[in-house]
N, C-alpha and C positions, 0 to 999 in steps of 0.2 A: 474368450478369456485370455487376451495375450498369447494364444497358441500354446498354453503349457500343456505338458506332457505328463501323464501319470499312469504309473502300474497299480493294477488293482490286484493283489494277490490274496485270495479265498478259495480255501476247497470246498466250501458250499456254494453250489451253483447260484441257488436262491439269491443268497446275501450278495455275491459277487455280481450279479445280475444287476440287482438293485442299485448297487453303488454305483457301477458303471453307467446305468440309466440316467442317474442323477447328476452324475459328472458331465454325460452328454449334453445335457439340458444346459448347463453354464459352458458349453463349447470347449471343454477341454478334449484333448486327443488323449483317449484311454487304450491302455493295453491291458489283457487278462493274464493271470497267471494262476494256476490251480493248487501248487505246491511251491516249495520253497527254492528248489534248484531252478523250477520255471522262472521264478521272479529274479533270482540272481542271472539267468541268462537272457532275460528281456532287457534287464537293467543293463547290462554290458553291450547289449545291442544297440539300444536307443538313447541311452544317457537320459532318462526322464527327469524332468523337474522336482518329480516326487514320487515315492514308492510308498503306498497304503498296504499294509500287511497284517492279516489276523493272526492273533498269537497261538491261535491253535492250528495253524496250518500243516498240511502232510508233509513227510518228506524231511527236507533239511527245516530245522526248528527256527522259527521266525525270528528270535532274537539273534541267532547266528547266520541268518541271512542277511537280516538287518545292519549286522556289524560288519560282515565283508561288503555290503553294499557302499555302507558310509567309508569303511577303510580304504576302498578301492576308488573314492571320489565318484562314484558313478551317480550317487543323490542322495538326498535326505530321506530319512522313512519315518514314518507315523503308524502306529499300530492302532488296531481295531481290537476291541477286547469286551466281554462281558463280566469279567473278574478282575477290576484294578484293585489287587490286593498289596501288602506291602512289598513284598519279592518282587512286583511287577515295576513298582515305584522305584526299587533300587536301580532294576534295569535301565528303566527309562531314564535315570539320571546320566547313565554313561552314552547316551545318543546325543546328536547335534541338537534336535529339536525335542524339548520337553512338552509334547503334545499326545494325544490321542483320542479316540472316536469310541464312544460307547455302543454296545449293542444293547438292544436293538437301534437300527441307525435311526436319528432324528436328523432330518432333512436339512433345518437351520444349523443344527451343531456341524454336520459334515460339511456344509459350504462355509461355515465361518473358521474350522479348524484347518481346511485346506488352503483358504485365502491367506489366514495367519501364518500358515507354515511357507507357501510361496514367498510372501514378503519377507519375512524372517530369513529365509533360506538365501535370497537374494543379498539381503545384508550380510548375511554370514560369508556368502561368496565375495563380493568386494571387499569385506575387511581382511579376508585370506590372501587376495591378491596384494592389497597394501602391504601387509605384513612381510609377504613372499619380496615384493619390491624392496622394502626397507632391508631386509635380510640380506638382499643382494647388494645393495648400495653398500651397507657395513662391509661386508665380505670383500667387496672391489677396493674399499678405502683400507682395509688392512693388506690386501697386494698391494696397493701404492705404497703404502707407508713402508711396507717390509722391502721392495724395490727401492725405493727413496735411501733406505738404510744400506742396502747391499752396495748400491753406486758410491755412497758417502764413504763406505769402508774400501771399496776397490779401486776407485778413483782418487780418493783422498780430496774430496770437494764438500761444501756445506749443503745442508739440507735445502736451502733455498735454490742452489745450482742443481741439485738431482731432481728437484722437481720440475724445474724449467727444461731439463733436459728430457725427461720424460715427456713434460707437455710437447715439445719443439716434435719430437719422435712421433707424438700420436696425431699431432697436425698434418705432417709432413707425409706419411702414409695413410691417414683418413681411418685411423683405427682408435678405437676407445682407449683412454689411459688405462684402463685395468688390463686391456689385452696386452699392452707393450710392458706393464708391469708383469705380468704373467711369462711373457717371453724372457724378459732379464732376470727373473728369479729361476728359469728354467736352465737358462745359459749359464749363470753364476753357480747355482747348485749341482748342475752336472760336473762342473770343473772342480769344484771341491770334493766330489764323491769318486773323483779318477785317482 
């Protein structure tokens, strides 16, 4: 199934083995953890596509482990629970994926939730990359605009002339326009601070 890797974290050996066997049948690469700290360690080592964690796991609490895994961008997490109460739903709202697996494990439900989560995780990752790219572009644009302003002020030139100067230096040095802008800002801001 596209060589996805999944960490199954459950303190119950019977439950963990059952889930792992079901996932192995779908050709997922499966790692096992018996406690919350183990789930975190494995996630840091292999950067799995998904972590499935029992909400009653030993050691580090499941929710704390899940938050750490998601905050460190190691993976997305879904929970296994036999008691989906209001408190559980409130915690679930803070996670990347709003999904969970009920105990006792229903094979079809497990497969559907895992596939749904992997598809949505991929979509989320792509969107996060797009957002990061757009944020970088905006930051670069701001640097370029500030550098144009500095050049206009210090060289008494127009905005168009300042941009042409930046662009020429960028092409001459084969360096992105934003890098040239950074250098100009550093040069003139250092002079100002002296």
